[in-house]
Each structure stands twice: as structure tokens, then as C-alpha cells.
C-alpha positions in Angstrom: 13.4 -9.3 -21.5 12.0 -8.2 -18.3 11.0 -4.4 -18.1 12.6 -2.3 -15.7 9.8 -0.2 -13.2 10.8 3.5 -13.1 9.9 4.8 -9.8 10.4 8.4 -8.8 9.8 10.5 -5.3 6.9 12.0 -5.1 8.1 15.2 -3.9 10.5 15.6 -6.8 7.8 15.1 -9.3 6.9 18.1 -11.4 3.5 17.8 -12.2 0.7 15.4 -12.3 1.7 13.3 -15.4 4.8 12.0 -13.7 3.1 11.2 -11.0 0.4 9.3 -13.3 3.2 7.7 -15.2 4.8 6.2 -11.5 1.4 4.8 -10.7 0.9 3.3 -13.9 4.2 1.5 -14.1 4.2 0.2 -10.5 0.9 -1.3 -11.5 2.0 -3.1 -14.5 4.8 -4.3 -12.6 2.4 -5.9 -9.8 0.3 -7.5 -12.5 3.3 -8.6 -14.4 4.3 -10.7 -11.0 0.9 -12.1 -11.0 0.0 -10.2 -8.1 -3.2 -8.3 -9.5 -5.7 -10.8 -10.8 -8.5 -9.2 -12.7 -9.0 -5.5 -11.0 -7.6 -6.6 -7.9 -5.5 -4.1 -6.0 -5.2 -0.4 -5.7 -2.8 2.1 -5.5 -2.8 6.2 -4.1 -0.4 9.1 -3.9 -0.9 12.1 -1.7 0.4 14.9 -3.6 2.6 17.6 -2.2 1.1 20.5 -0.6 0.2 23.4 -3.2 -1.0 20.5 -5.9 -4.0 21.3 -7.5 -6.5 19.5 -9.8 -9.3 20.6 -12.1 -12.5 19.3 -10.7 -14.7 20.9 -13.3 -18.5 21.3 -13.1 -20.7 19.1 -10.8 -17.6 17.1 -9.1 -18.7 13.6 -7.8 -18.1 13.1 -4.3 -17.5 10.8 -1.2 -18.3 11.5 1.7 -15.7 10.4 4.7 -17.9 8.6 7.9 -16.0 11.2 9.7 -13.7 14.1 9.2 -10.1 13.9 8.1 -8.5 17.3 9.5 -4.9 16.4 8.7 -5.8 16.4 5.0 -8.2 19.2 4.4 -7.5 21.0 1.3 -5.2 18.1 -0.2 -4.9 16.4 -3.3 -4.5 12.7 -4.6 -4.1 10.6 -7.4 -5.9 6.7 -6.9 -6.5 4.1 -9.1 -9.9 3.7 -10.3 -12.8 0.8 -9.1 -12.4 -1.7 -11.8 -9.4 -0.8 -13.0 -6.9 -3.4 -14.2 -3.4 -3.0 -13.6 -2.2 -5.0 -16.5 -3.9 -2.2 -18.6 -2.7 0.9 -16.6 -0.2 1.8 -19.0 -2.3 2.5 -21.5 -5.4 3.4 -19.5 -3.2 6.2 -17.0 -5.4 8.9 -18.4 -9.1 7.6 -17.5 -8.1 4.9 -14.5 -6.3 6.8 -12.3 -8.6 9.6 -10.5 -7.5 13.1 -9.3 -9.1 13.3 -5.6 -9.4 16.7 -3.8 -10.1 16.6 0.0 -12.4 19.4 1.1 -11.8 22.3 3.1 -13.0 20.8 6.2 -11.5 17.4 5.4 -15.5 15.8 5.3 -15.6 14.8 1.5 -13.1 13.7 -1.2 -14.3 15.4 -4.9 -13.3 14.3 -8.0 -14.5 15.4 -11.9 -17.5 13.9 -13.0 -16.0 12.7 -16.5 -13.9 10.0 -14.3 -15.2 6.9 -13.2 -15.4 6.3 -9.0 -12.1 5.8 -6.9 -11.4 2.5 -5.8 -13.7 0.8 -3.1 -10.8 1.1 -0.6 -10.9 4.8 -0.9 -11.6 4.8 3.1 -8.6 3.0 3.7 -6.3 5.3 1.6 -7.5 8.4 3.1 -7.2 7.2 6.6 -3.7 5.7 6.2 -2.5 8.8 4.3 -3.5 11.1 6.8 -0.5 9.9 9.0 1.7 11.3 6.7 1.7 14.9 7.9 2.5 13.8 11.6 5.2 11.9 10.1 6.8 15.3 8.5 6.1 13.5 4.9 4.8 16.4 2.2 4.0 13.3 -0.2 3.2 9.6 0.5 2.3 6.3 -1.3 -0.1 3.0 -0.8 0.2 -0.2 -2.5 -2.1 -2.8 -1.9 -1.9 -5.9 -4.1 -2.9 -9.6 -3.8 0.3 -11.7 -4.2 -0.1 -15.2 -4.0 2.4 -16.5 -1.1 0.9 -14.2 1.3 -2.9 -14.9 0.5 -1.8 -18.7 1.0 -0.2 -17.8 4.1 -2.3 -15.5 6.0 -5.1 -18.1 5.5 -3.7 -20.3 7.9 -5.1 -20.6 11.8 -1.9 -19.5 13.0 -2.3 -16.0 15.4 -1.2 -13.2 13.8 1.7 -12.4 16.2 3.0 -15.9 15.5 3.1 -15.3 11.8 4.8 -12.0 12.4 7.6 -13.1 14.0 7.9 -16.2 11.7 8.0 -13.4 8.3 10.3 -11.5 10.1 12.9 -14.6 10.5 12.2 -15.8 7.2 14.3 -12.9 5.5 17.0 -10.9 6.7 15.6 -8.0 4.3 12.6 -7.5 6.7 14.5 -6.6 9.8 17.4 -4.5 7.6 15.2 -2.7 5.8 11.4 -2.6 7.5 12.4 -1.3 10.9 9.0 -0.9 11.7 8.0 -4.5 10.7 4.6 -5.7 9.7 1.7 -6.7 11.1 -1.4 -8.4 10.4 -5.4 -8.0 10.7 -7.9 -10.6 10.8 -10.1 -11.1 8.0 -12.6 -8.3 7.7 -14.9 -7.5 4.9 -13.3 -5.1 2.5 -14.2 -1.6 1.6 -15.3 -0.5 4.8 -14.3 2.3 6.9 -13.6 0.7 9.7 -11.1 -1.7 7.8 -9.3 1.6 7.2 -9.6 2.9 10.5 -8.2 -0.4 11.9 -5.4 -0.6 9.3 -4.4 3.0 10.0 -3.6 2.2 13.8 -1.4 -0.7 12.4 0.4 1.8 10.3 1.6 3.5 13.2 4.0 1.2 14.0 4.4 -1.1 10.8 5.7 -0.5 7.3 3.1 -3.2 5.8 0.1 -4.1 7.1 -1.8 -7.9 5.7 -5.3 -8.1 5.5 -5.7 -11.8 6.2 -7.1 -13.9 2.9 -6.8 -10.8 1.0 -3.4 -9.0 0.4 -0.9 -6.8 1.4 -0.5 -3.2 1.7 2.6 -1.3 1.7 3.1 2.7 2.9 5.9 4.8 2.4 7.2 8.2 1.6 7.5 7.1 -1.9 6.0 4.4 -4.5 9.2 3.1 -4.6 9.7 2.1 -1.2 5.8 1.5 -0.8 6.6 -1.2 -3.2 9.8 -2.7 -1.7 7.7 -2.7 1.3 5.1 -5.1 -0.4 7.7 -7.4 -2.1 9.8 -7.9 0.6 6.4 -8.9 2.6 5.8 -11.5 -0.3 9.1 -12.9 -0.5 9.2 -14.0 3.0 6.0 -15.7 3.0 7.0 -17.4 -0.1 10.1 -18.8 1.8 8.1 -19.8 4.9 5.7 -21.9 2.6 8.7 -23.4 0.7 10.2 -24.1 4.1 7.1 -26.1 5.4 7.0 -28.0 2.1 10.5 -29.1 2.5 11.4 -29.3 6.0 8.0 -29.8 7.3 8.0 -26.7 9.3 9.3 -23.1 9.3 13.1 -22.7 9.4 14.3 -19.0 9.7 16.8 -16.9 11.4 17.7 -18.4 14.6 17.6 -16.3 17.6 21.6 -15.2 17.7 21.2 -14.6 14.0 18.3 -12.1 14.6 20.1 -10.3 17.5 23.3 -10.0 15.5 21.3 -8.4 12.5 19.3 -6.1 15.0 22.5 -5.0 16.8 23.8 -4.3 13.3 20.9 -2.3 12.8 20.9 -0.5 16.0 17.7 -1.6 17.1 16.9 -2.7 20.7 
């Protein structure tokens, strides 16, 4: 019997334990799907304004390559470097790290009793920095290594063409991902520069694919961020099945795609 994943809107969560539970359940779900081998994947939540965390004495620090003023004084929860999604339910107290952005947005601090945050912390901080301008008091990022998109994004097909193929593969992309998705060419992971490029792509995308690496979903809550990852992966699987069965991508015809967009009131 498959376990149901319990999600909550972040802004309605009363305490850090609720957020930890939501992160842990999402992580377990992604592991159950086979999308987070070993220590693959990471999740973070930007907590509502006014949420406080205890740093304790001698907190550890990650110094930002450039100030992120929009997150000054904000707090986050983020999965730890080396953490296993398949174990997150039992390790939630030690493998989900509380972070506090400093007063001037120049560093992220966490209690010395915790391991360090994911090596993709630079990406998480920069993407979350978009949230205040979107009017979001909280937000979530889900990153995982789903098999279908790893295979599809390893092709030599240009990102724009792949993006169009993904959009046509699954009607839910047009229906529920109003900003669509985008591809970033392979870049070594864990760099501030990758985070900057990813942030720029999220200005006009619901999901971003790091080619030959994985998918990121960014939304106002964990449920929707995970939805974006799932829909993108489902479209990739459909495309691979079509290529195997028919020798090429099929997907929605122009008239079908146009009718969907018209139904959704898109230009």
C-alpha cells in the first residue's frame, strides 16, 4: 500500500516541526519514486517573516558571494549535505538544517550542532530571493535527480526545442505550469554562478532543468514545487516512450496546444 504524502501550505504551519515533517515526507516520497539515489537531491523552505531559530553559541557560517538584501534577517530550513532522502523521516531532527540570513544579507548562519547545508545552498538562497517580489511570505524549492529527465536532457537537442517538446508531451504542463520550464546547459554543481543563472530562469519558469543533473521546482509551497517536478518528469518519460515506440516525439498538435492555451486564457 502506497503511503500518502502529507503536505501543508508553509504559511499555515505553526512551528518548525510542521515544516520539518513536510520536508521529510516530501523527501521520502521522492526517494520512494527512485529519484534520489544515495545523497542526491535537496529541499529548502523559506520560512514566513518573523520565524525565529536558535543559533546557539559559535554558529557556523556560509558567506555569500554577493549580498542578498531581499532575504536579510530571514530564516530557512534546508536539507543537509550528505543527507539521504530515504532516511529523512527518521533523520529529520538532525538532517534538516535551520539557517538564518544575517542582517545585511551577506552570510547564512546555522547552529554548530548541525551538519552543513547542501552544497547547492547558493542556488537555494538566490532563488528564494525572488519570493518577496512575488508577494510570497514563504516558498519552497525541491530538487531531485529523476531518471527520465536525466536521460532526456543528456541529448544534444537544444534546450528551446526540448522545452517545446516537453510542453507538448503532457497537457498538464500547459494547464498547471503557467510559466512553463527551461533548460540550463550542464554546469558543475554547487557553484554560486549556477545559482545565479537558475534564479534568472525562475523569473519566467516554474521548473528548471539542469541538463544531465536534475529538476528543480520552485513555488509558494512544497506541494506545488513537488508537483512541478513530477509533471516535468512525467513529460520526459512520455517523450522517451514515444521515441521508443514511434521513432520520434509525438505530443500535442498545434491546434490541440492552441485550444489548451485558449481554455486557460493564455496568449
